[in-house]
ZASESE-249623 format. One record per residue (C-alpha): x negated, y negated, z; residue in one letter. Coordinates in steps of 0.02 Angstrom, whole numbers, padded with zeros to 5 digits. Layout:
<pts>
       c1       c2       c3   residu
        X        Y        Z        A
...
</pts>
This chain:
<pts>
       c1       c2       c3   residu
    00000    00000    00000        M
   -00139   -00121    00047        G
   -00230   -00090   -00116        R
   -00072   -00123   -00215        R
   -00044   -00288   -00126        H
   -00225   -00333   -00154        L
   -00205   -00297   -00338        A
   -00053   -00409   -00337        T
   -00164   -00546   -00269        G
   -00275   -00537   -00420        V
   -00125   -00579   -00526        G
   -00067   -00714   -00408        V
   -00239   -00795   -00414        L
   -00223   -00808   -00603        A
   -00072   -00920   -00577        F
   -00161   -01041   -00461        A
   -00201   -01153   -00607        F
   -00018   -01159   -00655        L
    00025   -01214   -00480        A
   -00111   -01345   -00489        L
   -00034   -01426   -00642        V
    00148   -01398   -00595        S
    00186   -01559   -00504        G
    00034   -01641   -00424        F
    00092   -01820   -00437        D
   -00002   -01916   -00307        R
   -00146   -02030   -00349        M
   -00280   -01933   -00257        S
   -00231   -01776   -00352        E
   -00236   -01862   -00521        Q
   -00398   -01953   -00478        R
   -00497   -01858   -00346        P
   -00618   -02003   -00323        S
   -00478   -02099   -00238        F
   -00480   -01971   -00097        G
   -00620   -02061   -00005        R
   -00505   -02209    00025        F
   -00374   -02100    00113        V
   -00386   -02085    00304        P
   -00431   -01907    00352        Q
   -00272   -01887    00456        A
   -00168   -01914    00299        F
   -00281   -01826    00173        A
   -00174   -01670    00151        A
   -00161   -01701   -00035        T
   -00349   -01703   -00058        S
   -00366   -01543    00042        S
   -00234   -01457   -00065        R
   -00326   -01506   -00222        R
   -00488   -01441   -00148        A
   -00402   -01276   -00105        A
   -00340   -01260   -00285        A
   -00512   -01301   -00354        D
   -00595   -01173   -00241        F
   -00471   -01040   -00296        L
   -00514   -01075   -00476        L
   -00703   -01058   -00449        E
   -00667   -00938   -00358        P
   -00730   -00972   -00182        D
   -00604   -00884   -00071        V
   -00678   -00935    00097        Q
   -00687   -01118    00049        A
   -00510   -01110   -00019        A
   -00448   -01040    00147        R
   -00531   -01180    00242        G
   -00463   -01316    00129        A
   -00287   -01243    00131        A
   -00291   -01228    00321        A
   -00347   -01410    00333        A
   -00204   -01464    00221        A
   -00079   -01369    00329        I
   -00146   -01452    00486        T
   -00123   -01624    00408        K
    00047   -01586    00330        D
    00125   -01426    00401        P
    00287   -01444    00303        L
    00206   -01441    00130        E
    00240   -01273    00047        A
    00100   -01284   -00083        R
   -00034   -01281    00053        S
    00039   -01118    00121        L
    00045   -01047   -00055        G
   -00140   -01082   -00078        F
   -00179   -01009    00093        L
   -00080   -00851    00053        G
   -00173   -00831   -00112        T
   -00343   -00852   -00027        A
   -00298   -00729    00111        L
   -00237   -00601   -00015        L
   -00398   -00616   -00113        Q
   -00499   -00583    00043        S
   -00399   -00425    00082        G
   -00295   -00494    00226        Q
   -00129   -00428    00165        V
   -00017   -00457    00315        L
   -00076   -00636    00352        P
   -00056   -00674    00167        A
    00121   -00604    00169        H
    00165   -00715    00318        R
    00093   -00869    00231        A
    00193   -00835    00074        F
    00349   -00803    00178        L
    00333   -00970    00265        Q
    00298   -01059    00100        A
    00455   -00983    00024        A
    00558   -01039    00174        K
    00496   -01217    00154        L
    00526   -01225   -00033        S
    00609   -01114   -00162        K
    00506   -01204   -00294        R
    00333   -01160   -00230        E
    00263   -01058   -00377        P
    00135   -00944   -00290        L
    00252   -00880   -00156        S
    00392   -00855   -00282        Q
    00275   -00757   -00394        L
    00214   -00653   -00248        Y
    00387   -00599   -00190        F
    00449   -00581   -00369        F
    00309   -00456   -00403        E
    00346   -00364   -00241        Q
    00527   -00340   -00290        E
    00483   -00283   -00465        L
    00354   -00159   -00399        S
    00485   -00067   -00296        V
    00619   -00074   -00430        G
    00727   -00209   -00348        S
    00770   -00282   -00516        Y
    00930   -00366   -00457        A
    00836   -00461   -00320        R
    00695   -00504   -00441        A
    00821   -00566   -00568        A
    00906   -00674   -00436        A
    00739   -00751   -00391        R
    00703   -00787   -00574        L
    00877   -00862   -00591        D
    00837   -00983   -00451        A
    00670   -01027   -00528        F
    00748   -01060   -00698        L
    00877   -01173   -00617        R
    00745   -01273   -00528        S
    00644   -01303   -00687        V
    00496   -01326   -00571        A
    00370   -01257   -00694        N
    00415   -01190   -00866        R
    00248   -01100   -00884        D
    00274   -01005   -00721        V
    00452   -00964   -00774        A
    00382   -00887   -00933        Q
    00257   -00785   -00833        V
    00398   -00720   -00722        M
    00507   -00681   -00873        L
    00364   -00584   -00954        A
    00336   -00487   -00792        M
    00521   -00444   -00787        F
    00513   -00383   -00967        E
    00366   -00270   -00929        E
    00438   -00194   -00770        R
    00625   -00192   -00798        A
    00607   -00143   -00979        G
    00688   -00213   -01135        N
    00853   -00127   -01101        G
    01029   -00150   -01037        A
    00978   -00252   -00884        Y
    00888   -00383   -00988        L
    01023   -00391   -01122        T
    01155   -00419   -00989        Q
    01058   -00565   -00917        R
    01031   -00640   -01089        L
    01217   -00625   -01127        A
    01277   -00694   -00959        D
    01151   -00831   -00921        S
    01118   -00978   -01038        P
    00962   -01018   -00937        R
    00890   -00845   -00966        W
    00933   -00851   -01150        A
    00858   -01025   -01171        D
    00695   -00981   -01084        A
    00683   -00813   -01173        Y
    00717   -00883   -01346        L
    00614   -01041   -01332        R
    00469   -00939   -01263        A
    00375   -01094   -01206        E
    00201   -01041   -01156        G
    00224   -00862   -01216        A
    00076   -00788   -01308        D
    00100   -00736   -01492        P
    00109   -00549   -01457        E
    00240   -00577   -01321        R
    00340   -00679   -01445        L
    00330   -00541   -01575        R
    00388   -00412   -01448        K
    00538   -00519   -01401        R
    00583   -00543   -01582        A
    00571   -00357   -01617        T
    00682   -00320   -01467        F
    00813   -00449   -01518        L
    00819   -00381   -01696        A
    00848   -00200   -01646        R
    01016   -00135   -01705        S
    01032   -00018   -01555        D
    01024   -00162   -01428        V
    01198   -00198   -01361        S
    01185   -00386   -01382        L
    01307   -00486   -01486        D
    01240   -00607   -01615        A
    01170   -00754   -01518        I
    01200   -00881   -01655        G
    01092   -01001   -01754        C
    01084   -01145   -01631        D
    01015   -01035   -01493        A
    00896   -00931   -01596        V
    00822   -01064   -01711        L
    00686   -01119   -01586        P
    00618   -00941   -01584        M
    00628   -00926   -01774        I
    00535   -01091   -01792        R
    00398   -01034   -01675        E
    00383   -00867   -01766        L
    00372   -00963   -01929        G
    00240   -01080   -01860        R
    00133   -00930   -01815        L
    00167   -00852   -01987        N
    00259   -00701   -01916        F
    00378   -00691   -02063        R
    00431   -00509   -02036        T
    00491   -00541   -01859        E
    00568   -00708   -01906        A
    00667   -00628   -02047        D
    00726   -00487   -01934        S
    00790   -00606   -01799        V
    00872   -00717   -01929        T
    00964   -00573   -02013        R
    01024   -00507   -01844        R
    01077   -00669   -01760        H
    01088   -00804   -01894        C
    01124   -00713   -02058        P
    01185   -00868   -02152        D
    01009   -00941   -02141        R
    00915   -00783   -02193        A
    00801   -00816   -02343        P
    00820   -00711   -02500        E
    00666   -00638   -02582        G
    00482   -00646   -02540        D
    00480   -00835   -02562        I
    00590   -00935   -02444        A
    00673   -01083   -02530        D
    00599   -01040   -02700        A
    00690   -01187   -02782        E
    00656   -01314   -02643        F
    00840   -01339   -02608        E
    00812   -01340   -02419        A
    00649   -01436   -02426        F
    00638   -01553   -02276        G
    00787   -01473   -02189        D
    00748   -01430   -02008        D
    00884   -01297   -02007        T
    00781   -01195   -02133        A
    00631   -01152   -02023        P
    00550   -01024   -02139        L
    00533   -01135   -02291        G
    00391   -01243   -02354        W
    00272   -01342   -02245        R
    00205   -01499   -02325        R
    00029   -01567   -02300        Y
    00020   -01753   -02325        R
   -00117   -01881   -02296        S
   -00176   -02044   -02369        G
   -00241   -01952   -02521        D
   -00104   -01821   -02540        V
    00080   -01851   -02575        R
    00215   -01717   -02564        V
    00387   -01787   -02603        T
    00557   -01717   -02647        R
    00627   -01807   -02797        L
    00804   -01872   -02798        A
    00928   -01793   -02918        G
    01046   -01648   -02942        D
    00904   -01522   -02958        E
    00782   -01506   -02814        A
    00604   -01539   -02871        R
    00441   -01575   -02780        I
    00316   -01705   -02838        E
    00135   -01673   -02789        L
   -00013   -01790   -02805        E
   -00193   -01772   -02748        N
   -00298   -01930   -02758        R
   -00447   -01860   -02663        S
   -00606   -01790   -02741        S
   -00578   -01610   -02683        V
   -00445   -01476   -02700        T
   -00317   -01501   -02562        R
   -00182   -01395   -02482        L
   -00009   -01466   -02520        V
    00117   -01332   -02471        L
    00122   -01168   -02375        S
    00243   -01043   -02301        Q
    00233   -00876   -02208        P
    00264   -00721   -02312        V
    00293   -00537   -02275        S
    00218   -00429   -02412        L
    00170   -00247   -02427        A
   -00015   -00223   -02469        P
   -00047   -00235   -02656        G
   -00060   -00355   -02802        S
    00066   -00491   -02841        Y
    00091   -00624   -02973        V
    00142   -00800   -02926        I
    00216   -00917   -03056        R
    00269   -01098   -03046        A
    00392   -01190   -03158        K
    00308   -01358   -03185        V
    00396   -01504   -03270        D
    00270   -01600   -03374        G
    00079   -01596   -03369        P
   -00039   -01549   -03229        G
    00015   -01369   -03201        G
   -00161   -01307   -03237        Q
   -00219   -01393   -03078        D
   -00098   -01303   -02963        L
   -00172   -01146   -02883        V
   -00116   -01026   -02747        A
   -00196   -00933   -02602        S
   -00139   -00786   -02497        L
   -00225   -00762   -02329        N
   -00200   -00703   -02152        C
   -00170   -00836   -02017        T
   -00230   -00992   -02110        T
   -00230   -01044   -02294        P
   -00404   -01039   -02370        S
   -00457   -01140   -02522        R
   -00448   -01025   -02675        P
   -00596   -00993   -02787        R
   -00608   -01068   -02960        T
   -00513   -00961   -03085        Q
   -00447   -00964   -03262        R
   -00273   -00897   -03230        Q
   -00136   -01027   -03243        R
    00005   -01022   -03117        I
    00116   -01120   -03237        D
    00099   -00996   -03380        R
    00065   -00809   -03360        D
    00042   -00829   -03174        G
   -00097   -00807   -03047        Q
   -00138   -00638   -02969        T
   -00143   -00628   -02779        L
   -00193   -00482   -02667        T
   -00097   -00447   -02508        A
   -00181   -00354   -02366        V
   -00107   -00286   -02206        T
   -00083   -00424   -02077        C
    00062   -00488   -01972        A
    00034   -00672   -02009        D
    00010   -00686   -02198        A
    00027   -00861   -02268        V
    00047   -00919   -02448        L
   -00036   -01084   -02491        G
   -00017   -01199   -02641        L
   -00165   -01311   -02682        W
   -00188   -01456   -02802        L
   -00352   -01496   -02887        R
   -00409   -01679   -02895        P
   -00374   -01788   -03045        G
   -00214   -01700   -03094        S
   -00101   -01850   -03078        G
    00078   -01819   -03026        R
    00134   -01638   -03040        V
    00320   -01596   -03029        V
    00368   -01419   -02976        V
    00547   -01354   -02972        D
    00526   -01168   -02940        R
    00403   -01042   -02869        I
    00416   -00856   -02908        E
    00321   -00711   -02828        L
    00335   -00531   -02886        S
    00235   -00369   -02877        P
    00108   -00350   -03017        L
    00164   -00171   -03054        N
    00339   -00152   -02980        P
</pts>
């Protein structure tokens, strides 16, 4: 039991930084140099900051001393007890740490370290209802969105992506909002959530476009097109793109409700503009001295060779070239193929974050594009 609690402390220590940034709003915490002007009898804030800094180093003994000093100066401040509990847990003093966390939780339901400590305890013994209630309270308090995401991720790992989680998502707008927005969630966590939400065997009604669009946008920003498409088809089918290219004719260009479409790259030397008129068309111009990225979008392609073609109105099509990479668009090599005629060949490899880029060579003048097509080389 003691070893398990000590292991818990290792996790709790990792959240000390979150607690440090979750609401320190006094001058001596924002500017430590001001601490020397504060009388020692009222320097609890400086001592708390010192305790947090020592935990981050880590220097457990010094953190204990600083936290104890802060408690002496301000015994009703829950954060000091949270730091003390963390330091005690790291030094193997399980029962004193438990008492410190207990007292911190009594003083404040918003103290992150004590909430995380008891939340983990409840999860470890399968008390999912109590853990969920604690997370409910934390989500209501909006004390720290990053800590709320950590707790939500812990709940996912322990309680499982099953009926219990789906019930909470269906019943609680706060759970659904935090889960779908995934603020602070790492990319792999986001992909797992998207995969779970898209499963047909999950007993969760369609959430709707308004709720799920933040997640789709974030998936699109990270180029996770496969997961973004799956969530869109399951929960927002009216916005699901058709074909390998989203918004192939630029009809939704600039529309925030179409999160998987084209991203534009503009600067003083590069213009990307949608032209007015009945037919959607994009005008591109590169006045720099190098080839520049003008448009990109995430794609989900099976490994193999593809041909990309562009319908270009007027001259300049020979200066439009494409790239297909993982993670980030990379400037394509010089080639003779023309995207505006027979097409340019691209090779897709296996990766979760493939991105298609369109580039414009310098000196091309204004190039007007009204359609992009992508198809397998040998279907």
